[in-house]
Backbone as XML, in Angstrom:
<?xml version="1.0"?>
<chain id="A" units="angstrom">
  <residue number="1" name="MET">
    <atom name="N" x="157.564" y="78.066" z="112.875"/>
    <atom name="CA" x="156.845" y="77.013" z="112.484"/>
    <atom name="C" x="157.755" y="75.854" z="112.936"/>
  </residue>
  <residue number="2" name="ALA">
    <atom name="N" x="157.811" y="75.162" z="113.871"/>
    <atom name="CA" x="158.780" y="74.010" z="114.101"/>
    <atom name="C" x="158.846" y="73.045" z="113.076"/>
  </residue>
  <residue number="3" name="LYS">
    <atom name="N" x="160.205" y="72.662" z="113.315"/>
    <atom name="CA" x="160.081" y="71.454" z="112.043"/>
    <atom name="C" x="159.807" y="70.183" z="112.691"/>
  </residue>
  <residue number="4" name="THR">
    <atom name="N" x="159.257" y="68.864" z="112.153"/>
    <atom name="CA" x="158.749" y="67.745" z="112.267"/>
    <atom name="C" x="159.463" y="66.926" z="111.958"/>
  </residue>
  <residue number="5" name="ARG">
    <atom name="N" x="159.845" y="65.930" z="112.500"/>
    <atom name="CA" x="160.664" y="65.099" z="112.043"/>
    <atom name="C" x="160.140" y="64.172" z="111.569"/>
  </residue>
  <residue number="6" name="PRO">
    <atom name="N" x="160.927" y="63.550" z="110.525"/>
    <atom name="CA" x="160.033" y="62.058" z="109.728"/>
    <atom name="C" x="159.732" y="61.120" z="110.828"/>
  </residue>
  <residue number="7" name="ARG">
    <atom name="N" x="158.512" y="60.538" z="110.511"/>
    <atom name="CA" x="158.255" y="59.340" z="111.292"/>
    <atom name="C" x="159.150" y="58.235" z="111.202"/>
  </residue>
  <residue number="8" name="ARG">
    <atom name="N" x="159.500" y="57.670" z="111.986"/>
    <atom name="CA" x="160.073" y="56.540" z="112.000"/>
    <atom name="C" x="159.539" y="55.214" z="111.885"/>
  </residue>
  <residue number="9" name="ARG">
    <atom name="N" x="159.728" y="54.352" z="110.511"/>
    <atom name="CA" x="159.035" y="53.116" z="110.672"/>
    <atom name="C" x="159.415" y="52.487" z="112.214"/>
  </residue>
  <residue number="10" name="SER">
    <atom name="N" x="157.933" y="51.855" z="112.212"/>
    <atom name="CA" x="157.653" y="51.235" z="113.126"/>
    <atom name="C" x="158.131" y="49.765" z="113.058"/>
  </residue>
  <residue number="11" name="ARG">
    <atom name="N" x="158.874" y="49.175" z="114.109"/>
    <atom name="CA" x="159.328" y="47.571" z="114.007"/>
    <atom name="C" x="158.396" y="46.895" z="113.401"/>
  </residue>
  <residue number="12" name="GLN">
    <atom name="N" x="158.534" y="45.225" z="112.658"/>
    <atom name="CA" x="157.311" y="45.047" z="112.189"/>
    <atom name="C" x="156.990" y="44.090" z="113.715"/>
  </residue>
  <residue number="13" name="SER">
    <atom name="N" x="155.895" y="43.885" z="113.715"/>
    <atom name="CA" x="155.528" y="43.669" z="114.698"/>
    <atom name="C" x="154.454" y="42.670" z="114.250"/>
  </residue>
  <residue number="14" name="TRP">
    <atom name="N" x="154.386" y="41.866" z="113.571"/>
    <atom name="CA" x="153.907" y="40.209" z="113.121"/>
    <atom name="C" x="154.792" y="39.303" z="113.170"/>
  </residue>
  <residue number="15" name="PRO">
    <atom name="N" x="154.041" y="38.163" z="112.750"/>
    <atom name="CA" x="155.173" y="37.041" z="112.209"/>
    <atom name="C" x="155.116" y="37.150" z="110.861"/>
  </residue>
  <residue number="16" name="GLN">
    <atom name="N" x="156.025" y="36.443" z="109.842"/>
    <atom name="CA" x="156.224" y="36.558" z="108.557"/>
    <atom name="C" x="156.381" y="34.742" z="108.363"/>
  </residue>
  <residue number="17" name="ARG">
    <atom name="N" x="155.897" y="34.649" z="107.243"/>
    <atom name="CA" x="156.216" y="33.362" z="106.777"/>
    <atom name="C" x="157.645" y="33.111" z="106.487"/>
  </residue>
  <residue number="18" name="GLY">
    <atom name="N" x="158.264" y="31.858" z="106.843"/>
    <atom name="CA" x="159.372" y="31.366" z="106.889"/>
    <atom name="C" x="159.803" y="31.857" z="107.860"/>
  </residue>
  <residue number="19" name="GLU">
    <atom name="N" x="159.866" y="32.575" z="108.728"/>
    <atom name="CA" x="160.241" y="32.895" z="110.203"/>
    <atom name="C" x="160.144" y="31.615" z="111.589"/>
  </residue>
  <residue number="20" name="ILE">
    <atom name="N" x="160.815" y="31.116" z="112.163"/>
    <atom name="CA" x="160.763" y="30.464" z="113.273"/>
    <atom name="C" x="160.589" y="31.048" z="114.471"/>
  </residue>
  <residue number="21" name="TYR">
    <atom name="N" x="159.811" y="30.794" z="115.320"/>
    <atom name="CA" x="159.299" y="31.211" z="116.560"/>
    <atom name="C" x="159.363" y="29.580" z="117.791"/>
  </residue>
  <residue number="22" name="LEU">
    <atom name="N" x="159.673" y="30.297" z="118.876"/>
    <atom name="CA" x="159.595" y="29.438" z="120.168"/>
    <atom name="C" x="158.075" y="29.718" z="120.267"/>
  </residue>
  <residue number="23" name="THR">
    <atom name="N" x="157.519" y="28.475" z="120.241"/>
    <atom name="CA" x="155.943" y="28.399" z="120.289"/>
    <atom name="C" x="155.407" y="27.757" z="121.521"/>
  </residue>
  <residue number="24" name="ALA">
    <atom name="N" x="154.522" y="28.237" z="122.068"/>
    <atom name="CA" x="153.802" y="27.091" z="123.209"/>
    <atom name="C" x="152.565" y="26.326" z="122.947"/>
  </residue>
  <residue number="25" name="LEU">
    <atom name="N" x="153.163" y="25.423" z="122.549"/>
    <atom name="CA" x="151.626" y="24.414" z="121.735"/>
    <atom name="C" x="150.648" y="23.845" z="122.966"/>
  </residue>
  <residue number="26" name="ASP">
    <atom name="N" x="151.346" y="23.965" z="124.195"/>
    <atom name="CA" x="150.321" y="22.996" z="124.865"/>
    <atom name="C" x="148.940" y="23.923" z="125.637"/>
  </residue>
  <residue number="27" name="PRO">
    <atom name="N" x="148.096" y="23.620" z="125.947"/>
    <atom name="CA" x="147.649" y="21.899" z="125.768"/>
    <atom name="C" x="147.440" y="21.461" z="124.784"/>
  </residue>
  <residue number="28" name="ALA">
    <atom name="N" x="147.600" y="19.959" z="124.351"/>
    <atom name="CA" x="147.889" y="19.260" z="123.170"/>
    <atom name="C" x="146.860" y="17.981" z="123.826"/>
  </residue>
  <residue number="29" name="LEU">
    <atom name="N" x="146.212" y="17.372" z="122.735"/>
    <atom name="CA" x="145.649" y="16.020" z="123.149"/>
    <atom name="C" x="146.431" y="14.899" z="121.918"/>
  </residue>
  <residue number="30" name="GLY">
    <atom name="N" x="146.355" y="13.637" z="122.586"/>
    <atom name="CA" x="146.636" y="12.715" z="121.776"/>
    <atom name="C" x="147.653" y="12.645" z="121.435"/>
  </residue>
  <residue number="31" name="HIS">
    <atom name="N" x="148.045" y="12.419" z="120.054"/>
    <atom name="CA" x="149.078" y="12.433" z="119.356"/>
    <atom name="C" x="149.550" y="14.190" z="118.386"/>
  </residue>
  <residue number="32" name="GLU">
    <atom name="N" x="148.956" y="15.021" z="119.086"/>
    <atom name="CA" x="149.392" y="16.289" z="118.799"/>
    <atom name="C" x="150.352" y="16.399" z="119.267"/>
  </residue>
  <residue number="33" name="ILE">
    <atom name="N" x="151.378" y="17.263" z="118.494"/>
    <atom name="CA" x="152.594" y="17.633" z="119.117"/>
    <atom name="C" x="152.622" y="18.624" z="120.326"/>
  </residue>
  <residue number="34" name="LYS">
    <atom name="N" x="153.266" y="18.368" z="121.398"/>
    <atom name="CA" x="153.048" y="18.773" z="122.986"/>
    <atom name="C" x="154.480" y="19.881" z="123.068"/>
  </residue>
  <residue number="35" name="LYS">
    <atom name="N" x="154.578" y="20.262" z="124.115"/>
    <atom name="CA" x="155.365" y="21.348" z="124.995"/>
    <atom name="C" x="155.936" y="22.965" z="123.918"/>
  </residue>
  <residue number="36" name="THR">
    <atom name="N" x="156.385" y="23.351" z="124.505"/>
    <atom name="CA" x="157.211" y="24.590" z="124.162"/>
    <atom name="C" x="158.081" y="24.264" z="122.909"/>
  </residue>
  <residue number="37" name="ARG">
    <atom name="N" x="158.187" y="24.642" z="121.941"/>
    <atom name="CA" x="159.346" y="24.300" z="120.490"/>
    <atom name="C" x="159.225" y="25.224" z="119.519"/>
  </residue>
  <residue number="38" name="PRO">
    <atom name="N" x="160.123" y="25.057" z="118.809"/>
    <atom name="CA" x="160.286" y="25.840" z="117.821"/>
    <atom name="C" x="158.763" y="25.699" z="116.355"/>
  </residue>
  <residue number="39" name="ALA">
    <atom name="N" x="158.594" y="26.146" z="115.791"/>
    <atom name="CA" x="157.453" y="26.241" z="114.855"/>
    <atom name="C" x="157.753" y="27.305" z="113.771"/>
  </residue>
  <residue number="40" name="LEU">
    <atom name="N" x="157.451" y="26.751" z="112.659"/>
    <atom name="CA" x="157.790" y="27.296" z="111.415"/>
    <atom name="C" x="156.165" y="28.464" z="111.205"/>
  </residue>
  <residue number="41" name="ILE">
    <atom name="N" x="156.347" y="29.274" z="110.732"/>
    <atom name="CA" x="155.278" y="30.307" z="110.007"/>
    <atom name="C" x="155.100" y="29.936" z="108.564"/>
  </residue>
  <residue number="42" name="ILE">
    <atom name="N" x="153.862" y="29.527" z="108.407"/>
    <atom name="CA" x="153.691" y="28.880" z="106.865"/>
    <atom name="C" x="152.450" y="29.954" z="106.386"/>
  </residue>
  <residue number="43" name="GLN">
    <atom name="N" x="151.678" y="30.562" z="107.703"/>
    <atom name="CA" x="150.774" y="31.651" z="106.985"/>
    <atom name="C" x="151.064" y="32.701" z="106.023"/>
  </residue>
  <residue number="44" name="ASN">
    <atom name="N" x="150.172" y="32.774" z="105.128"/>
    <atom name="CA" x="150.772" y="34.536" z="103.999"/>
    <atom name="C" x="150.791" y="35.441" z="104.787"/>
  </residue>
  <residue number="45" name="ASP">
    <atom name="N" x="151.774" y="36.319" z="104.601"/>
    <atom name="CA" x="152.343" y="37.883" z="105.280"/>
    <atom name="C" x="150.872" y="38.654" z="105.389"/>
  </residue>
  <residue number="46" name="ILE">
    <atom name="N" x="150.303" y="38.741" z="104.543"/>
    <atom name="CA" x="148.716" y="39.443" z="104.704"/>
    <atom name="C" x="148.015" y="39.083" z="106.016"/>
  </residue>
  <residue number="47" name="THR">
    <atom name="N" x="147.883" y="37.914" z="106.173"/>
    <atom name="CA" x="147.072" y="37.541" z="107.235"/>
    <atom name="C" x="147.322" y="37.488" z="108.667"/>
  </residue>
  <residue number="48" name="ASN">
    <atom name="N" x="148.935" y="36.955" z="108.181"/>
    <atom name="CA" x="149.581" y="37.588" z="109.329"/>
    <atom name="C" x="149.564" y="39.098" z="110.289"/>
  </residue>
  <residue number="49" name="GLN">
    <atom name="N" x="149.631" y="40.032" z="109.225"/>
    <atom name="CA" x="149.768" y="41.277" z="109.417"/>
    <atom name="C" x="148.699" y="41.593" z="109.870"/>
  </residue>
  <residue number="50" name="TYR">
    <atom name="N" x="147.388" y="41.140" z="109.464"/>
    <atom name="CA" x="146.211" y="41.871" z="110.530"/>
    <atom name="C" x="145.367" y="40.999" z="110.986"/>
  </residue>
  <residue number="51" name="GLY">
    <atom name="N" x="145.842" y="39.687" z="111.168"/>
    <atom name="CA" x="144.860" y="38.675" z="112.044"/>
    <atom name="C" x="145.728" y="38.740" z="113.304"/>
  </residue>
  <residue number="52" name="LEU">
    <atom name="N" x="144.979" y="38.051" z="113.909"/>
    <atom name="CA" x="145.829" y="37.515" z="115.876"/>
    <atom name="C" x="145.858" y="36.367" z="115.890"/>
  </residue>
  <residue number="53" name="THR">
    <atom name="N" x="145.661" y="35.103" z="114.837"/>
    <atom name="CA" x="146.322" y="33.848" z="114.782"/>
    <atom name="C" x="147.327" y="33.547" z="113.554"/>
  </residue>
  <residue number="54" name="THR">
    <atom name="N" x="148.012" y="32.568" z="113.766"/>
    <atom name="CA" x="148.889" y="32.279" z="112.722"/>
    <atom name="C" x="149.022" y="30.833" z="112.600"/>
  </residue>
  <residue number="55" name="VAL">
    <atom name="N" x="148.986" y="30.457" z="111.238"/>
    <atom name="CA" x="149.256" y="28.800" z="111.455"/>
    <atom name="C" x="150.958" y="28.514" z="111.005"/>
  </residue>
  <residue number="56" name="VAL">
    <atom name="N" x="150.969" y="27.291" z="111.794"/>
    <atom name="CA" x="152.479" y="27.017" z="112.068"/>
    <atom name="C" x="152.517" y="25.632" z="111.804"/>
  </residue>
  <residue number="57" name="ALA">
    <atom name="N" x="153.701" y="24.941" z="111.347"/>
    <atom name="CA" x="154.123" y="23.803" z="111.432"/>
    <atom name="C" x="155.184" y="23.640" z="112.547"/>
  </residue>
  <residue number="58" name="ALA">
    <atom name="N" x="154.740" y="22.554" z="113.293"/>
    <atom name="CA" x="156.203" y="22.137" z="114.587"/>
    <atom name="C" x="156.994" y="21.426" z="113.989"/>
  </residue>
  <residue number="59" name="ILE">
    <atom name="N" x="158.275" y="22.036" z="114.712"/>
    <atom name="CA" x="159.468" y="21.552" z="114.290"/>
    <atom name="C" x="159.822" y="20.653" z="115.271"/>
  </residue>
  <residue number="60" name="THR">
    <atom name="N" x="160.595" y="19.329" z="115.216"/>
    <atom name="CA" x="161.332" y="18.583" z="116.380"/>
    <atom name="C" x="162.835" y="18.610" z="115.790"/>
  </residue>
  <residue number="61" name="SER">
    <atom name="N" x="163.507" y="17.807" z="117.203"/>
    <atom name="CA" x="164.887" y="17.627" z="117.234"/>
    <atom name="C" x="165.208" y="16.429" z="116.970"/>
  </residue>
  <residue number="62" name="LYS">
    <atom name="N" x="163.909" y="15.571" z="116.604"/>
    <atom name="CA" x="164.483" y="13.996" z="116.058"/>
    <atom name="C" x="163.952" y="14.238" z="114.415"/>
  </residue>
  <residue number="63" name="VAL">
    <atom name="N" x="165.268" y="13.697" z="113.881"/>
    <atom name="CA" x="165.517" y="13.449" z="112.685"/>
    <atom name="C" x="165.183" y="11.936" z="111.675"/>
  </residue>
  <residue number="64" name="THR">
    <atom name="N" x="164.416" y="11.844" z="111.344"/>
    <atom name="CA" x="164.317" y="10.522" z="110.422"/>
    <atom name="C" x="164.712" y="10.789" z="109.047"/>
  </residue>
  <residue number="65" name="ILE">
    <atom name="N" x="165.884" y="9.775" z="108.839"/>
    <atom name="CA" x="166.687" y="9.719" z="107.241"/>
    <atom name="C" x="166.070" y="8.511" z="106.387"/>
  </residue>
  <residue number="66" name="PRO">
    <atom name="N" x="165.717" y="8.599" z="105.345"/>
    <atom name="CA" x="165.426" y="9.952" z="104.625"/>
    <atom name="C" x="164.157" y="10.172" z="105.424"/>
  </residue>
  <residue number="67" name="PRO">
    <atom name="N" x="163.921" y="11.728" z="105.462"/>
    <atom name="CA" x="162.433" y="11.971" z="106.299"/>
    <atom name="C" x="161.349" y="11.458" z="105.446"/>
  </residue>
  <residue number="68" name="TYR">
    <atom name="N" x="159.940" y="11.316" z="105.849"/>
    <atom name="CA" x="158.984" y="10.958" z="105.171"/>
    <atom name="C" x="158.550" y="12.207" z="104.412"/>
  </residue>
  <residue number="69" name="PRO">
    <atom name="N" x="158.156" y="11.902" z="103.452"/>
    <atom name="CA" x="157.482" y="13.178" z="102.181"/>
    <atom name="C" x="156.886" y="14.066" z="103.100"/>
  </residue>
  <residue number="70" name="ASN">
    <atom name="N" x="156.447" y="14.315" z="104.086"/>
    <atom name="CA" x="155.699" y="15.453" z="104.743"/>
    <atom name="C" x="156.142" y="16.049" z="105.829"/>
  </residue>
  <residue number="71" name="GLU">
    <atom name="N" x="157.871" y="15.820" z="105.697"/>
    <atom name="CA" x="158.896" y="16.230" z="107.034"/>
    <atom name="C" x="159.920" y="17.374" z="105.597"/>
  </residue>
  <residue number="72" name="VAL">
    <atom name="N" x="160.735" y="17.996" z="106.485"/>
    <atom name="CA" x="161.496" y="18.483" z="105.795"/>
    <atom name="C" x="162.726" y="18.923" z="106.995"/>
  </residue>
  <residue number="73" name="VAL">
    <atom name="N" x="164.206" y="18.165" z="106.230"/>
    <atom name="CA" x="165.441" y="18.355" z="107.561"/>
    <atom name="C" x="165.831" y="19.846" z="107.043"/>
  </residue>
  <residue number="74" name="VAL">
    <atom name="N" x="165.593" y="20.523" z="108.249"/>
    <atom name="CA" x="166.715" y="21.690" z="107.974"/>
    <atom name="C" x="167.809" y="21.598" z="109.053"/>
  </residue>
  <residue number="75" name="GLU">
    <atom name="N" x="169.110" y="21.964" z="108.465"/>
    <atom name="CA" x="169.879" y="22.415" z="109.252"/>
    <atom name="C" x="170.047" y="23.821" z="110.155"/>
  </residue>
  <residue number="76" name="PRO">
    <atom name="N" x="170.844" y="23.783" z="110.767"/>
    <atom name="CA" x="171.399" y="25.152" z="111.915"/>
    <atom name="C" x="171.547" y="26.349" z="110.714"/>
  </residue>
  <residue number="77" name="ALA">
    <atom name="N" x="172.197" y="26.107" z="110.040"/>
    <atom name="CA" x="172.675" y="27.471" z="108.963"/>
    <atom name="C" x="171.538" y="27.738" z="108.113"/>
  </residue>
  <residue number="78" name="GLN">
    <atom name="N" x="170.734" y="26.765" z="107.765"/>
    <atom name="CA" x="169.495" y="27.308" z="107.119"/>
    <atom name="C" x="168.090" y="27.484" z="107.730"/>
  </residue>
  <residue number="79" name="SER">
    <atom name="N" x="168.356" y="28.057" z="109.284"/>
    <atom name="CA" x="167.317" y="28.120" z="110.391"/>
    <atom name="C" x="167.424" y="28.898" z="111.191"/>
  </residue>
  <residue number="80" name="GLY">
    <atom name="N" x="168.631" y="28.742" z="111.737"/>
    <atom name="CA" x="168.797" y="29.787" z="112.823"/>
    <atom name="C" x="168.681" y="29.037" z="114.292"/>
  </residue>
  <residue number="81" name="LEU">
    <atom name="N" x="168.392" y="27.764" z="113.922"/>
    <atom name="CA" x="168.149" y="26.467" z="115.120"/>
    <atom name="C" x="169.830" y="26.445" z="115.801"/>
  </residue>
  <residue number="82" name="SER">
    <atom name="N" x="169.456" y="25.647" z="116.338"/>
    <atom name="CA" x="170.930" y="25.554" z="117.165"/>
    <atom name="C" x="171.375" y="24.036" z="116.736"/>
  </residue>
  <residue number="83" name="VAL">
    <atom name="N" x="170.333" y="23.111" z="116.348"/>
    <atom name="CA" x="170.323" y="21.708" z="115.965"/>
    <atom name="C" x="169.892" y="21.350" z="114.938"/>
  </residue>
  <residue number="84" name="ILE">
    <atom name="N" x="170.311" y="20.143" z="114.205"/>
    <atom name="CA" x="169.537" y="19.921" z="113.038"/>
    <atom name="C" x="167.899" y="19.254" z="113.165"/>
  </residue>
  <residue number="85" name="SER">
    <atom name="N" x="167.148" y="19.726" z="112.608"/>
    <atom name="CA" x="165.933" y="19.253" z="112.778"/>
    <atom name="C" x="164.850" y="19.190" z="111.778"/>
  </residue>
  <residue number="86" name="THR">
    <atom name="N" x="163.732" y="18.490" z="112.006"/>
    <atom name="CA" x="162.697" y="18.438" z="111.128"/>
    <atom name="C" x="161.361" y="19.120" z="111.009"/>
  </residue>
  <residue number="87" name="VAL">
    <atom name="N" x="160.949" y="19.886" z="109.885"/>
    <atom name="CA" x="159.753" y="20.538" z="109.984"/>
    <atom name="C" x="158.709" y="19.500" z="109.767"/>
  </residue>
  <residue number="88" name="ARG">
    <atom name="N" x="157.616" y="19.456" z="110.922"/>
    <atom name="CA" x="156.734" y="18.008" z="110.470"/>
    <atom name="C" x="155.154" y="18.739" z="110.166"/>
  </residue>
  <residue number="89" name="CYS">
    <atom name="N" x="155.592" y="18.709" z="108.584"/>
    <atom name="CA" x="154.245" y="19.511" z="108.013"/>
    <atom name="C" x="152.898" y="18.652" z="107.938"/>
  </residue>
  <residue number="90" name="ASP">
    <atom name="N" x="153.113" y="17.610" z="109.080"/>
    <atom name="CA" x="151.732" y="16.606" z="109.140"/>
    <atom name="C" x="151.412" y="17.329" z="110.477"/>
  </residue>
  <residue number="91" name="GLN">
    <atom name="N" x="152.036" y="18.318" z="110.896"/>
    <atom name="CA" x="151.334" y="18.936" z="112.470"/>
    <atom name="C" x="151.493" y="20.320" z="112.186"/>
  </residue>
  <residue number="92" name="ILE">
    <atom name="N" x="150.512" y="20.365" z="111.235"/>
    <atom name="CA" x="150.058" y="22.056" z="111.169"/>
    <atom name="C" x="148.825" y="22.535" z="112.583"/>
  </residue>
  <residue number="93" name="ARG">
    <atom name="N" x="149.133" y="23.558" z="112.133"/>
    <atom name="CA" x="148.002" y="24.503" z="113.704"/>
    <atom name="C" x="147.693" y="25.416" z="113.540"/>
  </residue>
  <residue number="94" name="THR">
    <atom name="N" x="146.688" y="25.885" z="113.847"/>
    <atom name="CA" x="146.531" y="27.761" z="114.057"/>
    <atom name="C" x="147.144" y="27.982" z="115.320"/>
  </residue>
  <residue number="95" name="VAL">
    <atom name="N" x="147.622" y="28.840" z="115.824"/>
    <atom name="CA" x="147.677" y="29.446" z="117.390"/>
    <atom name="C" x="147.525" y="30.969" z="117.239"/>
  </residue>
  <residue number="96" name="ASP">
    <atom name="N" x="147.271" y="31.177" z="118.409"/>
    <atom name="CA" x="146.784" y="32.468" z="118.932"/>
    <atom name="C" x="148.409" y="33.257" z="118.837"/>
  </residue>
  <residue number="97" name="ARG">
    <atom name="N" x="148.452" y="34.448" z="118.242"/>
    <atom name="CA" x="149.507" y="34.913" z="118.349"/>
    <atom name="C" x="150.600" y="35.261" z="119.539"/>
  </residue>
  <residue number="98" name="ARG">
    <atom name="N" x="149.682" y="35.245" z="120.440"/>
    <atom name="CA" x="150.254" y="35.330" z="121.801"/>
    <atom name="C" x="151.279" y="33.994" z="122.285"/>
  </residue>
  <residue number="99" name="ARG">
    <atom name="N" x="151.336" y="32.748" z="121.569"/>
    <atom name="CA" x="151.410" y="31.390" z="121.690"/>
    <atom name="C" x="153.107" y="31.866" z="121.323"/>
  </residue>
  <residue number="100" name="LEU">
    <atom name="N" x="153.498" y="32.327" z="120.636"/>
    <atom name="CA" x="154.551" y="33.104" z="119.954"/>
    <atom name="C" x="155.555" y="33.449" z="120.893"/>
  </residue>
  <residue number="101" name="LEU">
    <atom name="N" x="156.411" y="32.921" z="121.496"/>
    <atom name="CA" x="157.126" y="33.575" z="122.542"/>
    <atom name="C" x="158.321" y="34.372" z="122.324"/>
  </residue>
  <residue number="102" name="LYS">
    <atom name="N" x="159.060" y="33.934" z="121.171"/>
    <atom name="CA" x="160.448" y="34.352" z="120.894"/>
    <atom name="C" x="160.769" y="34.185" z="119.691"/>
  </residue>
  <residue number="103" name="LYS">
    <atom name="N" x="161.293" y="35.424" z="118.620"/>
    <atom name="CA" x="161.970" y="34.678" z="117.263"/>
    <atom name="C" x="163.203" y="33.958" z="117.025"/>
  </residue>
  <residue number="104" name="LEU">
    <atom name="N" x="163.273" y="32.938" z="116.660"/>
    <atom name="CA" x="164.667" y="32.163" z="116.761"/>
    <atom name="C" x="165.419" y="31.848" z="115.353"/>
  </residue>
  <residue number="105" name="GLY">
    <atom name="N" x="164.457" y="32.375" z="114.409"/>
    <atom name="CA" x="165.461" y="32.357" z="113.019"/>
    <atom name="C" x="164.432" y="32.203" z="111.773"/>
  </residue>
  <residue number="106" name="LYS">
    <atom name="N" x="164.888" y="31.927" z="110.277"/>
    <atom name="CA" x="164.223" y="32.174" z="109.443"/>
    <atom name="C" x="164.766" y="30.973" z="108.389"/>
  </residue>
  <residue number="107" name="VAL">
    <atom name="N" x="164.140" y="30.551" z="107.752"/>
    <atom name="CA" x="164.351" y="29.404" z="106.503"/>
    <atom name="C" x="164.369" y="29.996" z="105.019"/>
  </residue>
  <residue number="108" name="ASP">
    <atom name="N" x="165.644" y="30.179" z="103.993"/>
    <atom name="CA" x="165.309" y="30.256" z="102.861"/>
    <atom name="C" x="164.301" y="30.139" z="102.169"/>
  </residue>
  <residue number="109" name="ALA">
    <atom name="N" x="164.533" y="30.751" z="101.252"/>
    <atom name="CA" x="163.429" y="30.363" z="99.758"/>
    <atom name="C" x="163.527" y="28.829" z="99.351"/>
  </residue>
  <residue number="110" name="GLY">
    <atom name="N" x="164.927" y="28.776" z="99.361"/>
    <atom name="CA" x="164.699" y="27.071" z="99.164"/>
    <atom name="C" x="164.020" y="26.467" z="99.918"/>
  </residue>
  <residue number="111" name="VAL">
    <atom name="N" x="164.235" y="26.474" z="101.308"/>
    <atom name="CA" x="163.536" y="25.428" z="102.421"/>
    <atom name="C" x="162.140" y="25.674" z="102.361"/>
  </residue>
  <residue number="112" name="MET">
    <atom name="N" x="162.025" y="27.104" z="102.023"/>
    <atom name="CA" x="160.295" y="27.379" z="102.032"/>
    <atom name="C" x="159.767" y="26.473" z="101.000"/>
  </residue>
  <residue number="113" name="ARG">
    <atom name="N" x="160.175" y="26.331" z="99.615"/>
    <atom name="CA" x="159.440" y="25.590" z="98.425"/>
    <atom name="C" x="159.770" y="24.316" z="98.964"/>
  </residue>
  <residue number="114" name="LYS">
    <atom name="N" x="160.438" y="23.207" z="100.006"/>
    <atom name="CA" x="160.444" y="22.070" z="99.845"/>
    <atom name="C" x="159.452" y="21.872" z="101.045"/>
  </residue>
  <residue number="115" name="ILE">
    <atom name="N" x="159.410" y="23.017" z="101.997"/>
    <atom name="CA" x="157.901" y="22.952" z="103.078"/>
    <atom name="C" x="156.760" y="22.782" z="102.245"/>
  </residue>
  <residue number="116" name="ASP">
    <atom name="N" x="156.681" y="23.810" z="101.313"/>
    <atom name="CA" x="155.425" y="24.230" z="100.491"/>
    <atom name="C" x="154.935" y="22.633" z="99.654"/>
  </residue>
  <residue number="117" name="GLU">
    <atom name="N" x="156.240" y="21.897" z="99.363"/>
    <atom name="CA" x="155.778" y="20.491" z="98.696"/>
    <atom name="C" x="155.150" y="19.764" z="99.792"/>
  </residue>
  <residue number="118" name="ALA">
    <atom name="N" x="155.857" y="19.617" z="101.252"/>
    <atom name="CA" x="155.538" y="18.626" z="101.999"/>
    <atom name="C" x="154.442" y="19.559" z="102.304"/>
  </residue>
  <residue number="119" name="ILE">
    <atom name="N" x="153.914" y="20.187" z="102.571"/>
    <atom name="CA" x="152.476" y="20.683" z="103.429"/>
    <atom name="C" x="151.202" y="20.160" z="101.979"/>
  </residue>
  <residue number="120" name="LYS">
    <atom name="N" x="151.727" y="20.266" z="100.458"/>
    <atom name="CA" x="150.667" y="19.744" z="99.689"/>
    <atom name="C" x="150.800" y="18.351" z="99.752"/>
  </residue>
  <residue number="121" name="ILE">
    <atom name="N" x="151.697" y="17.720" z="99.941"/>
    <atom name="CA" x="151.968" y="16.128" z="100.103"/>
    <atom name="C" x="150.716" y="15.853" z="101.624"/>
  </residue>
  <residue number="122" name="SER">
    <atom name="N" x="151.230" y="16.314" z="102.638"/>
    <atom name="CA" x="150.467" y="16.129" z="103.607"/>
    <atom name="C" x="149.195" y="16.108" z="103.541"/>
  </residue>
  <residue number="123" name="LEU">
    <atom name="N" x="148.659" y="17.609" z="102.965"/>
    <atom name="CA" x="147.173" y="17.617" z="102.692"/>
    <atom name="C" x="146.496" y="17.158" z="101.457"/>
  </residue>
  <residue number="124" name="GLY">
    <atom name="N" x="147.004" y="16.170" z="100.969"/>
    <atom name="CA" x="146.364" y="15.768" z="99.596"/>
    <atom name="C" x="146.372" y="16.236" z="98.258"/>
  </residue>
  <residue number="125" name="LEU">
    <atom name="N" x="146.581" y="17.801" z="98.648"/>
    <atom name="CA" x="147.026" y="18.578" z="97.134"/>
    <atom name="C" x="147.921" y="17.803" z="95.880"/>
  </residue>
  <residue number="126" name="VAL">
    <atom name="N" x="148.658" y="17.033" z="96.193"/>
    <atom name="CA" x="149.052" y="16.260" z="95.021"/>
    <atom name="C" x="149.048" y="14.533" z="95.016"/>
  </residue>
  <residue number="127" name="ALA">
    <atom name="N" x="149.326" y="13.955" z="94.304"/>
    <atom name="CA" x="149.249" y="12.746" z="94.108"/>
    <atom name="C" x="150.608" y="12.074" z="94.433"/>
  </residue>
  <residue number="128" name="LEU">
    <atom name="N" x="150.385" y="10.986" z="95.165"/>
    <atom name="CA" x="151.850" y="10.595" z="95.437"/>
    <atom name="C" x="152.400" y="9.379" z="94.476"/>
  </residue>
</chain>
């Protein structure tokens, strides 16, 4: 009887919460953030694994100091991005996973806590 090799685990093929992807956001209308740009995955990992869409927050290289309450500034060392950037938690959208073009990096748990707070503010889930 021939020996069988143990199965290799397949590489993760779905986006995970906290990862940053270069994302094609066009077409957009009006004041929606446009272009192909980095975006942070904010949807939970279970839905990311089994769904065909994910929820992202757009990222811009324009930085306002101090940031608005619905924004989080991330340093390159915290994100894998090449420049200091702002996660715009007021620019959240559901995208088809085919819009995710390339993984750029991942933010750490501390940054995700700040993102969670900014999302709560943006969606009116906490009092200002």
